[in-house]
N, C-alpha and C positions, 0 to 999 in steps of 0.2 A: 148784399150778400146772397149766397144761395139759399133759397127757401122752397121746401116741398111740404105741402099740406094734403094729407090724406083725409078722406072721408067716405061715408057709405057703409061703414060696418054696422053690425047689429046682431040681433039673435034671430036666427033662422032654423026651421025645423029641417032635420035630414031629407034630402031630395030637394030641397028649395034652391033658389038662386040669389044672388047679390051682384050688384056691380059697384065696384070701388072705383074712386077718382083721386086724382093726385094734381093740384095746382102748383105748377112751379113758377118761381120768379127769381130776379136776381142774375139771370144768365139768359143766353138766347137759347131758349129750348130746343128750336128746330135744329140745332147744331150738334146735339148730342143724344147717344143712345141712352136708354132708360132701362130699368129693371124693377121687377117687384120680389120681394123677399118677405119672409114671415118668421115668427118665432113663437112657437107652442110653449105652454106653460112647462117649466122645468127642462126645456130643450134648446139646442143651440140654433143660431140663425139659420135659416134654409132658404136658398136661392130658389125661385120658381120660374120666373121668365124674363126674357131680354127682348128688346126691340130696338133696332139700330136707328140711326138719325133719320133714315129715309122711310122707315116703316117696312122695308122690303125684307128685311132678314129678321126672322122671330125665331125664338128658340125656347123650349120648355122643359122643366123637369120632367121625367116620365110619369110620376104619380099623378099629375095634373094636366097633361098635354092633350088629352081628350074631353076635358072638362072645363078648363079655363082659356080665355081668350084675352091676350094682351092687345091694346090698341092705343093710338095717340091722335089728338087733334092739335096740331101746331098752332092754328089760328086762336086756339084758346088755352095754349100753353098748358095742356092738360093730358095726364096719361090714365088709361082706364085699365081694369081688371074686371072682366065679365067672368063670374064663378057659377057654374051650374053643377047640378047632381051633388051638392055638397053632402059632406059626410062629418060625423063628429070629430075625426081626426084632422079636419081642416080648421078647427078651432085654434086661433092665434091671433096675435097682433100681426097685422099686415102693414108693410113699408114700401113705400116706392124710394128708388135710390138712383142717384147719379154717381157712379163709382162708389166712393166710400162714405158719401153723405147720403143720409136719411132723413125723412121726416120724423115726426113724433108717432106716427102710426094710427091705424083704426082697428078696434077689436071686432073680429068675427066670431060669434059664439054659436056654434051648431049643436042644437040640442032640442030634443022633445019634450 
């Protein structure tokens, strides 16, 4: 079955960077567009970025488009999210998703 396993979260100071990874299994990763979404405490799920199956079409939510970079390595069945210039408002559980399917997420806590 489809499995998505996120990693790379942690505690980081404001202005810092983190790179999240998501290892996919149970399907042909290279055939699917993928997304990153997040859920901050007490808030609804928020879409962040999409990348299509070829990696040629990428879209970002406005608040992150100049700070976050989505990428993929099909040879490793892995999706990435490079996050720079982090702010406390970026604190959330981050999930990779294929359509409605998400992993268990990885917690990012931006705090001094």
